[in-house]
PyMOL Python script that loads the backbone (N, CA, C, O; Angstrom):
from pymol import cmd

cmd.read_pdbstr("""\
ATOM      1  N   MET A   1     -15.665   1.744  17.323  1.00  0.00           N
ATOM      2  CA  MET A   1     -15.192   0.940  18.470  1.00  0.00           C
ATOM      3  C   MET A   1     -13.801   1.339  18.832  1.00  0.00           C
ATOM      4  O   MET A   1     -12.982   1.599  17.951  1.00  0.00           O
ATOM      5  N   GLU A   2     -13.495   1.399  20.153  1.00  0.00           N
ATOM      6  CA  GLU A   2     -12.273   1.772  20.560  1.00  0.00           C
ATOM      7  C   GLU A   2     -11.263   0.721  20.224  1.00  0.00           C
ATOM      8  O   GLU A   2     -11.505  -0.477  20.372  1.00  0.00           O
ATOM      9  N   SER A   3     -10.015   1.228  19.726  1.00  0.00           N
ATOM     10  CA  SER A   3      -9.024   0.192  19.422  1.00  0.00           C
ATOM     11  C   SER A   3      -8.074  -0.171  20.535  1.00  0.00           C
ATOM     12  O   SER A   3      -7.401   0.682  21.115  1.00  0.00           O
ATOM     13  N   PHE A   4      -8.036  -1.402  20.807  1.00  0.00           N
ATOM     14  CA  PHE A   4      -7.192  -2.061  21.799  1.00  0.00           C
ATOM     15  C   PHE A   4      -5.925  -2.639  21.315  1.00  0.00           C
ATOM     16  O   PHE A   4      -5.117  -3.155  22.087  1.00  0.00           O
ATOM     17  N   ASP A   5      -5.720  -2.544  19.864  1.00  0.00           N
ATOM     18  CA  ASP A   5      -4.602  -3.168  19.259  1.00  0.00           C
ATOM     19  C   ASP A   5      -3.258  -2.874  19.857  1.00  0.00           C
ATOM     20  O   ASP A   5      -2.398  -3.754  19.813  1.00  0.00           O
ATOM     21  N   ASP A   6      -2.986  -1.642  20.446  1.00  0.00           N
ATOM     22  CA  ASP A   6      -1.764  -1.406  20.889  1.00  0.00           C
ATOM     23  C   ASP A   6      -1.423  -1.815  22.323  1.00  0.00           C
ATOM     24  O   ASP A   6      -0.268  -1.775  22.748  1.00  0.00           O
ATOM     25  N   LEU A   7      -2.469  -2.209  23.051  1.00  0.00           N
ATOM     26  CA  LEU A   7      -2.323  -2.637  24.380  1.00  0.00           C
ATOM     27  C   LEU A   7      -1.445  -3.965  24.380  1.00  0.00           C
ATOM     28  O   LEU A   7      -1.552  -4.825  23.505  1.00  0.00           O
ATOM     29  N   GLN A   8      -0.607  -4.035  25.405  1.00  0.00           N
ATOM     30  CA  GLN A   8       0.309  -5.092  25.563  1.00  0.00           C
ATOM     31  C   GLN A   8       0.047  -6.005  26.772  1.00  0.00           C
ATOM     32  O   GLN A   8      -0.452  -5.545  27.799  1.00  0.00           O
ATOM     33  N   ILE A   9       0.358  -7.199  26.658  1.00  0.00           N
ATOM     34  CA  ILE A   9       0.195  -8.167  27.761  1.00  0.00           C
ATOM     35  C   ILE A   9       1.296  -9.148  27.548  1.00  0.00           C
ATOM     36  O   ILE A   9       1.778  -9.360  26.435  1.00  0.00           O
ATOM     37  N   ARG A  10       1.742  -9.830  28.806  1.00  0.00           N
ATOM     38  CA  ARG A  10       2.741 -10.854  28.663  1.00  0.00           C
ATOM     39  C   ARG A  10       1.986 -12.217  28.180  1.00  0.00           C
ATOM     40  O   ARG A  10       0.998 -12.706  28.728  1.00  0.00           O
ATOM     41  N   CYS A  11       2.642 -12.702  27.077  1.00  0.00           N
ATOM     42  CA  CYS A  11       2.073 -13.864  26.456  1.00  0.00           C
ATOM     43  C   CYS A  11       2.791 -15.050  27.172  1.00  0.00           C
ATOM     44  O   CYS A  11       4.013 -15.195  27.174  1.00  0.00           O
ATOM     45  N   PRO A  12       1.819 -15.952  27.832  1.00  0.00           N
ATOM     46  CA  PRO A  12       2.228 -17.171  28.406  1.00  0.00           C
ATOM     47  C   PRO A  12       2.942 -18.169  27.516  1.00  0.00           C
ATOM     48  O   PRO A  12       3.777 -18.953  27.969  1.00  0.00           O
ATOM     49  N   ARG A  13       2.588 -18.120  26.218  1.00  0.00           N
ATOM     50  CA  ARG A  13       3.064 -19.047  25.305  1.00  0.00           C
ATOM     51  C   ARG A  13       4.480 -18.636  24.758  1.00  0.00           C
ATOM     52  O   ARG A  13       5.326 -19.491  24.499  1.00  0.00           O
ATOM     53  N   LEU A  14       4.700 -17.300  24.596  1.00  0.00           N
ATOM     54  CA  LEU A  14       5.957 -16.743  24.090  1.00  0.00           C
ATOM     55  C   LEU A  14       6.960 -16.213  25.154  1.00  0.00           C
ATOM     56  O   LEU A  14       8.168 -16.023  25.009  1.00  0.00           O
ATOM     57  N   GLY A  15       6.244 -16.031  26.177  1.00  0.00           N
ATOM     58  CA  GLY A  15       7.232 -15.470  27.398  1.00  0.00           C
ATOM     59  C   GLY A  15       7.647 -14.049  27.309  1.00  0.00           C
ATOM     60  O   GLY A  15       8.574 -13.595  27.980  1.00  0.00           O
ATOM     61  N   HIS A  16       6.943 -13.351  26.467  1.00  0.00           N
ATOM     62  CA  HIS A  16       7.313 -11.857  26.479  1.00  0.00           C
ATOM     63  C   HIS A  16       6.036 -11.064  26.085  1.00  0.00           C
ATOM     64  O   HIS A  16       4.987 -11.628  25.772  1.00  0.00           O
ATOM     65  N   GLU A  17       6.198  -9.716  26.123  1.00  0.00           N
ATOM     66  CA  GLU A  17       5.026  -8.878  25.815  1.00  0.00           C
ATOM     67  C   GLU A  17       4.735  -8.971  24.203  1.00  0.00           C
ATOM     68  O   GLU A  17       5.555  -9.067  23.290  1.00  0.00           O
ATOM     69  N   VAL A  18       3.306  -8.912  24.147  1.00  0.00           N
ATOM     70  CA  VAL A  18       2.864  -8.893  22.810  1.00  0.00           C
ATOM     71  C   VAL A  18       1.650  -7.826  22.787  1.00  0.00           C
ATOM     72  O   VAL A  18       1.027  -7.590  23.823  1.00  0.00           O
ATOM     73  N   PRO A  19       1.387  -7.288  21.750  1.00  0.00           N
ATOM     74  CA  PRO A  19       0.089  -6.329  21.681  1.00  0.00           C
ATOM     75  C   PRO A  19      -1.108  -7.252  21.266  1.00  0.00           C
ATOM     76  O   PRO A  19      -0.970  -8.363  20.754  1.00  0.00           O
ATOM     77  N   PHE A  20      -2.208  -6.692  21.533  1.00  0.00           N
ATOM     78  CA  PHE A  20      -3.553  -7.400  21.288  1.00  0.00           C
ATOM     79  C   PHE A  20      -3.676  -7.662  19.817  1.00  0.00           C
ATOM     80  O   PHE A  20      -4.250  -8.672  19.410  1.00  0.00           O
ATOM     81  N   ALA A  21      -3.136  -6.749  18.991  1.00  0.00           N
ATOM     82  CA  ALA A  21      -3.217  -6.855  17.600  1.00  0.00           C
ATOM     83  C   ALA A  21      -2.404  -8.321  17.142  1.00  0.00           C
ATOM     84  O   ALA A  21      -2.795  -9.013  16.202  1.00  0.00           O
ATOM     85  N   TYR A  22      -1.397  -8.598  17.853  1.00  0.00           N
ATOM     86  CA  TYR A  22      -0.748  -9.859  17.543  1.00  0.00           C
ATOM     87  C   TYR A  22      -1.577 -11.052  17.850  1.00  0.00           C
ATOM     88  O   TYR A  22      -1.668 -12.006  17.076  1.00  0.00           O
ATOM     89  N   CYS A  23      -2.202 -10.976  19.037  1.00  0.00           N
ATOM     90  CA  CYS A  23      -3.193 -12.114  19.476  1.00  0.00           C
ATOM     91  C   CYS A  23      -4.360 -12.288  18.674  1.00  0.00           C
ATOM     92  O   CYS A  23      -4.914 -13.383  18.579  1.00  0.00           O
ATOM     93  N   ARG A  24      -4.793 -11.170  18.043  1.00  0.00           N
ATOM     94  CA  ARG A  24      -6.041 -11.245  17.230  1.00  0.00           C
ATOM     95  C   ARG A  24      -5.611 -11.942  15.833  1.00  0.00           C
ATOM     96  O   ARG A  24      -6.508 -12.250  15.048  1.00  0.00           O
ATOM     97  N   ARG A  25      -4.456 -12.159  15.553  1.00  0.00           N
ATOM     98  CA  ARG A  25      -3.945 -12.641  14.233  1.00  0.00           C
ATOM     99  C   ARG A  25      -2.823 -13.735  14.328  1.00  0.00           C
ATOM    100  O   ARG A  25      -2.158 -14.073  13.349  1.00  0.00           O
ATOM    101  N   GLU A  26      -2.670 -14.249  15.554  1.00  0.00           N
ATOM    102  CA  GLU A  26      -1.557 -15.131  15.779  1.00  0.00           C
ATOM    103  C   GLU A  26      -1.603 -16.350  15.046  1.00  0.00           C
ATOM    104  O   GLU A  26      -0.573 -16.886  14.635  1.00  0.00           O
ATOM    105  N   ALA A  27      -2.797 -16.840  14.850  1.00  0.00           N
ATOM    106  CA  ALA A  27      -2.965 -18.146  14.119  1.00  0.00           C
ATOM    107  C   ALA A  27      -3.448 -17.902  12.596  1.00  0.00           C
ATOM    108  O   ALA A  27      -4.409 -18.511  12.125  1.00  0.00           O
ATOM    109  N   GLY A  28      -2.697 -16.960  11.875  1.00  0.00           N
ATOM    110  CA  GLY A  28      -3.036 -16.635  10.668  1.00  0.00           C
ATOM    111  C   GLY A  28      -4.248 -15.588  10.592  1.00  0.00           C
ATOM    112  O   GLY A  28      -4.159 -14.425  10.987  1.00  0.00           O
ATOM    113  N   GLU A  29      -5.387 -16.164  10.031  1.00  0.00           N
ATOM    114  CA  GLU A  29      -6.480 -15.281   9.960  1.00  0.00           C
ATOM    115  C   GLU A  29      -7.346 -15.379  11.282  1.00  0.00           C
ATOM    116  O   GLU A  29      -8.301 -14.631  11.494  1.00  0.00           O
ATOM    117  N   LEU A  30      -6.940 -16.337  12.122  1.00  0.00           N
ATOM    118  CA  LEU A  30      -7.751 -16.583  13.360  1.00  0.00           C
ATOM    119  C   LEU A  30      -6.907 -16.019  14.539  1.00  0.00           C
ATOM    120  O   LEU A  30      -5.678 -15.981  14.480  1.00  0.00           O
ATOM    121  N   PRO A  31      -7.610 -15.587  15.602  1.00  0.00           N
ATOM    122  CA  PRO A  31      -6.886 -15.364  16.923  1.00  0.00           C
ATOM    123  C   PRO A  31      -6.270 -16.466  17.479  1.00  0.00           C
ATOM    124  O   PRO A  31      -6.588 -17.607  17.143  1.00  0.00           O
ATOM    125  N   CYS A  32      -5.278 -16.194  18.432  1.00  0.00           N
ATOM    126  CA  CYS A  32      -4.749 -17.343  19.255  1.00  0.00           C
ATOM    127  C   CYS A  32      -5.720 -17.986  20.046  1.00  0.00           C
ATOM    128  O   CYS A  32      -6.628 -17.320  20.545  1.00  0.00           O
ATOM    129  N   PHE A  33      -5.644 -19.123  20.209  1.00  0.00           N
ATOM    130  CA  PHE A  33      -6.769 -19.942  21.019  1.00  0.00           C
ATOM    131  C   PHE A  33      -6.783 -19.511  22.420  1.00  0.00           C
ATOM    132  O   PHE A  33      -7.774 -19.802  23.089  1.00  0.00           O
ATOM    133  N   ARG A  34      -5.740 -18.803  22.999  1.00  0.00           N
ATOM    134  CA  ARG A  34      -5.795 -18.321  24.337  1.00  0.00           C
ATOM    135  C   ARG A  34      -6.170 -16.917  24.464  1.00  0.00           C
ATOM    136  O   ARG A  34      -6.077 -16.412  25.583  1.00  0.00           O
ATOM    137  N   VAL A  35      -6.625 -16.134  23.378  1.00  0.00           N
ATOM    138  CA  VAL A  35      -6.900 -14.726  23.358  1.00  0.00           C
ATOM    139  C   VAL A  35      -7.869 -14.303  24.496  1.00  0.00           C
ATOM    140  O   VAL A  35      -7.683 -13.336  25.235  1.00  0.00           O
ATOM    141  N   LEU A  36      -8.898 -15.128  24.540  1.00  0.00           N
ATOM    142  CA  LEU A  36     -10.002 -14.756  25.462  1.00  0.00           C
ATOM    143  C   LEU A  36      -9.454 -15.049  27.017  1.00  0.00           C
ATOM    144  O   LEU A  36      -9.770 -14.239  27.889  1.00  0.00           O
ATOM    145  N   LEU A  37      -8.733 -16.065  27.320  1.00  0.00           N
ATOM    146  CA  LEU A  37      -8.196 -16.369  28.645  1.00  0.00           C
ATOM    147  C   LEU A  37      -7.217 -15.179  28.883  1.00  0.00           C
ATOM    148  O   LEU A  37      -7.259 -14.634  29.986  1.00  0.00           O
ATOM    149  N   CYS A  38      -6.433 -14.778  28.044  1.00  0.00           N
ATOM    150  CA  CYS A  38      -5.462 -13.764  28.368  1.00  0.00           C
ATOM    151  C   CYS A  38      -6.036 -12.219  28.584  1.00  0.00           C
ATOM    152  O   CYS A  38      -5.662 -11.447  29.468  1.00  0.00           O
ATOM    153  N   TRP A  39      -6.968 -11.973  27.630  1.00  0.00           N
ATOM    154  CA  TRP A  39      -7.442 -10.444  27.553  1.00  0.00           C
ATOM    155  C   TRP A  39      -8.718 -10.311  28.123  1.00  0.00           C
ATOM    156  O   TRP A  39      -8.985  -9.139  28.386  1.00  0.00           O
ATOM    157  N   GLN A  40      -9.648 -11.175  28.419  1.00  0.00           N
ATOM    158  CA  GLN A  40     -10.957 -10.922  28.742  1.00  0.00           C
ATOM    159  C   GLN A  40     -11.072 -10.133  30.092  1.00  0.00           C
ATOM    160  O   GLN A  40     -12.019  -9.363  30.247  1.00  0.00           O
ATOM    161  N   SER A  41     -10.144 -10.305  31.060  1.00  0.00           N
ATOM    162  CA  SER A  41     -10.139  -9.485  32.252  1.00  0.00           C
ATOM    163  C   SER A  41      -9.737  -8.108  32.082  1.00  0.00           C
ATOM    164  O   SER A  41     -10.028  -7.316  32.979  1.00  0.00           O
ATOM    165  N   ARG A  42      -9.046  -7.667  30.956  1.00  0.00           N
ATOM    166  CA  ARG A  42      -8.742  -6.420  30.689  1.00  0.00           C
ATOM    167  C   ARG A  42      -9.514  -5.600  29.800  1.00  0.00           C
ATOM    168  O   ARG A  42      -9.642  -4.394  30.006  1.00  0.00           O
ATOM    169  N   ILE A  43     -10.092  -6.252  28.716  1.00  0.00           N
ATOM    170  CA  ILE A  43     -10.789  -5.582  27.662  1.00  0.00           C
ATOM    171  C   ILE A  43     -11.980  -6.519  27.320  1.00  0.00           C
ATOM    172  O   ILE A  43     -12.073  -7.659  27.776  1.00  0.00           O
ATOM    173  N   PRO A  44     -12.870  -5.957  26.492  1.00  0.00           N
ATOM    174  CA  PRO A  44     -14.131  -6.776  26.076  1.00  0.00           C
ATOM    175  C   PRO A  44     -13.624  -7.664  24.880  1.00  0.00           C
ATOM    176  O   PRO A  44     -14.089  -7.490  23.753  1.00  0.00           O
ATOM    177  N   ALA A  45     -12.744  -8.540  25.115  1.00  0.00           N
ATOM    178  CA  ALA A  45     -12.138  -9.284  23.949  1.00  0.00           C
ATOM    179  C   ALA A  45     -13.129 -10.084  23.153  1.00  0.00           C
ATOM    180  O   ALA A  45     -13.075 -10.064  21.923  1.00  0.00           O
ATOM    181  N   GLU A  46     -14.070 -10.819  23.825  1.00  0.00           N
ATOM    182  CA  GLU A  46     -15.022 -11.489  23.094  1.00  0.00           C
ATOM    183  C   GLU A  46     -15.882 -10.539  22.219  1.00  0.00           C
ATOM    184  O   GLU A  46     -16.105 -10.818  21.041  1.00  0.00           O
ATOM    185  N   ASP A  47     -16.339  -9.468  22.775  1.00  0.00           N
ATOM    186  CA  ASP A  47     -17.148  -8.491  21.918  1.00  0.00           C
ATOM    187  C   ASP A  47     -16.319  -8.108  20.757  1.00  0.00           C
ATOM    188  O   ASP A  47     -16.777  -8.204  19.618  1.00  0.00           O
ATOM    189  N   ILE A  48     -15.096  -7.670  20.992  1.00  0.00           N
ATOM    190  CA  ILE A  48     -14.220  -7.255  19.787  1.00  0.00           C
ATOM    191  C   ILE A  48     -14.185  -8.325  18.829  1.00  0.00           C
ATOM    192  O   ILE A  48     -14.573  -8.090  17.684  1.00  0.00           O
ATOM    193  N   LEU A  49     -13.776  -9.461  19.139  1.00  0.00           N
ATOM    194  CA  LEU A  49     -13.652 -10.605  18.184  1.00  0.00           C
ATOM    195  C   LEU A  49     -14.902 -10.859  17.470  1.00  0.00           C
ATOM    196  O   LEU A  49     -14.819 -10.952  16.245  1.00  0.00           O
ATOM    197  N   ARG A  50     -16.076 -10.992  18.039  1.00  0.00           N
ATOM    198  CA  ARG A  50     -17.328 -11.172  17.438  1.00  0.00           C
ATOM    199  C   ARG A  50     -17.761 -10.034  16.372  1.00  0.00           C
ATOM    200  O   ARG A  50     -18.467 -10.244  15.385  1.00  0.00           O
ATOM    201  N   LYS A  51     -17.229  -8.840  16.738  1.00  0.00           N
ATOM    202  CA  LYS A  51     -17.443  -7.845  15.786  1.00  0.00           C
ATOM    203  C   LYS A  51     -16.626  -7.688  14.491  1.00  0.00           C
ATOM    204  O   LYS A  51     -16.997  -7.207  13.421  1.00  0.00           O
ATOM    205  N   THR A  52     -15.405  -8.213  14.838  1.00  0.00           N
ATOM    206  CA  THR A  52     -14.329  -8.159  13.818  1.00  0.00           C
ATOM    207  C   THR A  52     -14.278  -9.452  12.904  1.00  0.00           C
ATOM    208  O   THR A  52     -13.929  -9.363  11.727  1.00  0.00           O
ATOM    209  N   LEU A  53     -14.610 -10.566  13.442  1.00  0.00           N
ATOM    210  CA  LEU A  53     -14.507 -11.912  12.701  1.00  0.00           C
ATOM    211  C   LEU A  53     -15.858 -12.074  11.887  1.00  0.00           C
ATOM    212  O   LEU A  53     -16.941 -11.633  12.271  1.00  0.00           O
ATOM    213  N   SER A  54     -15.660 -12.713  10.804  1.00  0.00           N
ATOM    214  CA  SER A  54     -16.892 -13.253  10.047  1.00  0.00           C
ATOM    215  C   SER A  54     -17.556 -14.211  11.012  1.00  0.00           C
ATOM    216  O   SER A  54     -16.930 -14.640  11.982  1.00  0.00           O
ATOM    217  N   PRO A  55     -18.740 -14.539  10.782  1.00  0.00           N
ATOM    218  CA  PRO A  55     -19.424 -15.631  11.545  1.00  0.00           C
ATOM    219  C   PRO A  55     -18.627 -17.026  11.428  1.00  0.00           C
ATOM    220  O   PRO A  55     -18.401 -17.798  12.359  1.00  0.00           O
ATOM    221  N   GLU A  56     -18.246 -17.181  10.059  1.00  0.00           N
ATOM    222  CA  GLU A  56     -17.465 -18.521   9.898  1.00  0.00           C
ATOM    223  C   GLU A  56     -16.153 -18.501  10.581  1.00  0.00           C
ATOM    224  O   GLU A  56     -15.702 -19.514  11.114  1.00  0.00           O
ATOM    225  N   ALA A  57     -15.517 -17.335  10.576  1.00  0.00           N
ATOM    226  CA  ALA A  57     -14.198 -17.262  11.245  1.00  0.00           C
ATOM    227  C   ALA A  57     -14.348 -17.495  12.820  1.00  0.00           C
ATOM    228  O   ALA A  57     -13.537 -18.150  13.475  1.00  0.00           O
ATOM    229  N   TRP A  58     -15.452 -16.896  13.330  1.00  0.00           N
ATOM    230  CA  TRP A  58     -15.706 -17.006  14.762  1.00  0.00           C
ATOM    231  C   TRP A  58     -15.841 -18.487  15.112  1.00  0.00           C
ATOM    232  O   TRP A  58     -15.274 -18.960  16.097  1.00  0.00           O
ATOM    233  N   GLU A  59     -16.649 -19.251  14.237  1.00  0.00           N
ATOM    234  CA  GLU A  59     -17.030 -20.575  14.512  1.00  0.00           C
ATOM    235  C   GLU A  59     -15.734 -21.422  14.429  1.00  0.00           C
ATOM    236  O   GLU A  59     -15.546 -22.324  15.246  1.00  0.00           O
ATOM    237  N   ARG A  60     -14.756 -21.118  13.361  1.00  0.00           N
ATOM    238  CA  ARG A  60     -13.617 -21.860  13.394  1.00  0.00           C
ATOM    239  C   ARG A  60     -12.661 -21.572  14.678  1.00  0.00           C
ATOM    240  O   ARG A  60     -11.986 -22.439  15.234  1.00  0.00           O
ATOM    241  N   PHE A  61     -12.719 -20.270  15.033  1.00  0.00           N
ATOM    242  CA  PHE A  61     -12.019 -19.968  16.216  1.00  0.00           C
ATOM    243  C   PHE A  61     -12.450 -20.585  17.501  1.00  0.00           C
ATOM    244  O   PHE A  61     -11.665 -20.926  18.386  1.00  0.00           O
ATOM    245  N   CYS A  62     -13.767 -20.710  17.554  1.00  0.00           N
ATOM    246  CA  CYS A  62     -14.222 -21.533  18.662  1.00  0.00           C
ATOM    247  C   CYS A  62     -14.038 -22.950  18.780  1.00  0.00           C
ATOM    248  O   CYS A  62     -14.108 -23.525  19.866  1.00  0.00           O
ATOM    249  N   ARG A  63     -13.782 -23.587  17.586  1.00  0.00           N
ATOM    250  CA  ARG A  63     -13.443 -24.940  17.403  1.00  0.00           C
ATOM    251  C   ARG A  63     -12.013 -25.272  17.520  1.00  0.00           C
ATOM    252  O   ARG A  63     -11.659 -26.451  17.510  1.00  0.00           O
ATOM    253  N   GLN A  64     -11.074 -24.195  17.643  1.00  0.00           N
ATOM    254  CA  GLN A  64      -9.725 -24.545  17.666  1.00  0.00           C
ATOM    255  C   GLN A  64      -9.405 -25.332  18.971  1.00  0.00           C
ATOM    256  O   GLN A  64      -9.970 -25.167  20.052  1.00  0.00           O
ATOM    257  N   GLU A  65      -8.388 -26.233  18.690  1.00  0.00           N
ATOM    258  CA  GLU A  65      -7.937 -27.000  19.906  1.00  0.00           C
ATOM    259  C   GLU A  65      -6.648 -26.479  20.387  1.00  0.00           C
ATOM    260  O   GLU A  65      -5.839 -26.059  19.560  1.00  0.00           O
ATOM    261  N   SER A  66      -6.376 -26.465  21.649  1.00  0.00           N
ATOM    262  CA  SER A  66      -5.124 -26.099  22.132  1.00  0.00           C
ATOM    263  C   SER A  66      -4.003 -27.209  21.762  1.00  0.00           C
ATOM    264  O   SER A  66      -4.198 -28.423  21.802  1.00  0.00           O
ATOM    265  N   LYS A  67      -2.844 -26.597  21.408  1.00  0.00           N
ATOM    266  CA  LYS A  67      -1.708 -27.444  21.043  1.00  0.00           C
ATOM    267  C   LYS A  67      -0.743 -27.707  22.086  1.00  0.00           C
ATOM    268  O   LYS A  67      -0.643 -26.940  23.043  1.00  0.00           O
ATOM    269  N   ASP A  68       0.031 -28.822  21.955  1.00  0.00           N
ATOM    270  CA  ASP A  68       1.074 -28.982  22.833  1.00  0.00           C
ATOM    271  C   ASP A  68       2.242 -27.988  22.571  1.00  0.00           C
ATOM    272  O   ASP A  68       2.297 -27.403  21.489  1.00  0.00           O
ATOM    273  N   LYS A  69       3.116 -27.797  23.475  1.00  0.00           N
ATOM    274  CA  LYS A  69       4.108 -26.756  23.288  1.00  0.00           C
ATOM    275  C   LYS A  69       5.014 -26.979  22.043  1.00  0.00           C
ATOM    276  O   LYS A  69       5.258 -25.970  21.382  1.00  0.00           O
ATOM    277  N   VAL A  70       5.465 -27.981  21.694  1.00  0.00           N
ATOM    278  CA  VAL A  70       6.245 -28.305  20.373  1.00  0.00           C
ATOM    279  C   VAL A  70       5.387 -27.880  19.206  1.00  0.00           C
ATOM    280  O   VAL A  70       5.826 -27.144  18.322  1.00  0.00           O
ATOM    281  N   SER A  71       4.096 -28.378  19.219  1.00  0.00           N
ATOM    282  CA  SER A  71       3.296 -28.066  18.021  1.00  0.00           C
ATOM    283  C   SER A  71       3.072 -26.520  17.873  1.00  0.00           C
ATOM    284  O   SER A  71       3.050 -25.972  16.771  1.00  0.00           O
ATOM    285  N   SER A  72       2.907 -25.855  19.062  1.00  0.00           N
ATOM    286  CA  SER A  72       2.577 -24.375  19.146  1.00  0.00           C
ATOM    287  C   SER A  72       3.907 -23.629  18.514  1.00  0.00           C
ATOM    288  O   SER A  72       3.822 -22.686  17.728  1.00  0.00           O
ATOM    289  N   LEU A  73       5.066 -24.160  18.946  1.00  0.00           N
ATOM    290  CA  LEU A  73       6.301 -23.518  18.524  1.00  0.00           C
ATOM    291  C   LEU A  73       6.484 -23.592  16.995  1.00  0.00           C
ATOM    292  O   LEU A  73       6.884 -22.638  16.327  1.00  0.00           O
ATOM    293  N   ILE A  74       6.154 -24.823  16.485  1.00  0.00           N
ATOM    294  CA  ILE A  74       6.301 -25.156  15.009  1.00  0.00           C
ATOM    295  C   ILE A  74       5.383 -24.180  14.282  1.00  0.00           C
ATOM    296  O   ILE A  74       5.794 -23.476  13.359  1.00  0.00           O
ATOM    297  N   ALA A  75       4.096 -24.160  14.738  1.00  0.00           N
ATOM    298  CA  ALA A  75       3.095 -23.238  14.030  1.00  0.00           C
ATOM    299  C   ALA A  75       3.580 -21.916  14.145  1.00  0.00           C
ATOM    300  O   ALA A  75       3.471 -21.198  13.152  1.00  0.00           O
ATOM    301  N   LEU A  76       4.144 -21.418  15.268  1.00  0.00           N
ATOM    302  CA  LEU A  76       4.556 -20.000  15.400  1.00  0.00           C
ATOM    303  C   LEU A  76       5.696 -19.691  14.453  1.00  0.00           C
ATOM    304  O   LEU A  76       5.754 -18.590  13.905  1.00  0.00           O
ATOM    305  N   ILE A  77       6.594 -20.617  14.248  1.00  0.00           N
ATOM    306  CA  ILE A  77       7.752 -20.453  13.359  1.00  0.00           C
ATOM    307  C   ILE A  77       7.301 -20.386  11.940  1.00  0.00           C
ATOM    308  O   ILE A  77       7.756 -19.539  11.171  1.00  0.00           O
ATOM    309  N   GLU A  78       6.403 -21.278  11.582  1.00  0.00           N
ATOM    310  CA  GLU A  78       5.760 -21.331  10.158  1.00  0.00           C
ATOM    311  C   GLU A  78       5.047 -19.929   9.885  1.00  0.00           C
ATOM    312  O   GLU A  78       5.268 -19.316   8.840  1.00  0.00           O
ATOM    313  N   ALA A  79       4.263 -19.495  10.777  1.00  0.00           N
ATOM    314  CA  ALA A  79       3.508 -18.166  10.695  1.00  0.00           C
ATOM    315  C   ALA A  79       4.417 -17.126  10.554  1.00  0.00           C
ATOM    316  O   ALA A  79       4.122 -16.270   9.721  1.00  0.00           O
ATOM    317  N   ALA A  80       5.600 -16.982  11.262  1.00  0.00           N
ATOM    318  CA  ALA A  80       6.617 -15.925  11.186  1.00  0.00           C
ATOM    319  C   ALA A  80       7.248 -15.999   9.903  1.00  0.00           C
ATOM    320  O   ALA A  80       7.419 -14.958   9.269  1.00  0.00           O
ATOM    321  N   LYS A  81       7.635 -17.166   9.419  1.00  0.00           N
ATOM    322  CA  LYS A  81       8.239 -17.282   8.020  1.00  0.00           C
ATOM    323  C   LYS A  81       7.376 -16.811   6.883  1.00  0.00           C
ATOM    324  O   LYS A  81       7.788 -16.103   5.965  1.00  0.00           O
ATOM    325  N   LYS A  82       6.049 -17.294   7.022  1.00  0.00           N
ATOM    326  CA  LYS A  82       5.061 -16.807   6.001  1.00  0.00           C
ATOM    327  C   LYS A  82       4.903 -15.258   6.024  1.00  0.00           C
ATOM    328  O   LYS A  82       4.819 -14.631   4.968  1.00  0.00           O
ATOM    329  N   ARG A  83       4.865 -14.659   7.224  1.00  0.00           N
ATOM    330  CA  ARG A  83       4.768 -13.151   7.398  1.00  0.00           C
ATOM    331  C   ARG A  83       6.080 -12.522   6.779  1.00  0.00           C
ATOM    332  O   ARG A  83       5.997 -11.495   6.105  1.00  0.00           O
ATOM    333  N   GLY A  84       7.214 -13.105   6.997  1.00  0.00           N
ATOM    334  CA  GLY A  84       8.556 -12.598   6.407  1.00  0.00           C
ATOM    335  C   GLY A  84       8.515 -12.704   4.978  1.00  0.00           C
ATOM    336  O   GLY A  84       8.956 -11.733   4.364  1.00  0.00           O
ATOM    337  N   LYS A  85       8.073 -13.693   4.306  1.00  0.00           N
ATOM    338  CA  LYS A  85       7.980 -13.814   2.865  1.00  0.00           C
ATOM    339  C   LYS A  85       6.964 -12.813   2.224  1.00  0.00           C
ATOM    340  O   LYS A  85       7.152 -12.299   1.121  1.00  0.00           O
ATOM    341  N   GLU A  86       5.853 -12.576   3.022  1.00  0.00           N
ATOM    342  CA  GLU A  86       4.852 -11.560   2.530  1.00  0.00           C
ATOM    343  C   GLU A  86       5.254 -10.107   2.645  1.00  0.00           C
ATOM    344  O   GLU A  86       4.688  -9.227   1.997  1.00  0.00           O
ATOM    345  N   LYS A  87       6.211  -9.886   3.456  1.00  0.00           N
ATOM    346  CA  LYS A  87       6.793  -8.447   3.541  1.00  0.00           C
ATOM    347  C   LYS A  87       7.782  -8.215   2.484  1.00  0.00           C
ATOM    348  O   LYS A  87       8.052  -7.042   2.228  1.00  0.00           O
ATOM    349  N   ARG A  88       8.367  -9.156   1.829  1.00  0.00           N
ATOM    350  CA  ARG A  88       9.389  -8.980   0.813  1.00  0.00           C
ATOM    351  C   ARG A  88       8.824  -8.575  -0.548  1.00  0.00           C
ATOM    352  O   ARG A  88       9.582  -8.393  -1.502  1.00  0.00           O
TER     353      ARG A  88
END
""", "prot")
cmd.dss("prot")
cmd.show_as("cartoon", "prot")
cmd.util.cbc("prot")
cmd.orient("prot")
């Protein structure tokens, strides 16, 4: 399968460019809830996610609810803190 992880797009939630790799793991083990909206017109995002996620993870991804702006920012901050601790 062709790798699209290095492709970049402007994230409407963050307001700057992010690679597809970030969108695939933005919510921890799950992709960002907007990944299909943002990427489907450029790449076969749904096919990629179905091939890379377990059936259980795909179901959890499909059941994700969009968050309000403040909740999204808090979740992003927490995820960044967690990634920072894991790198140490």
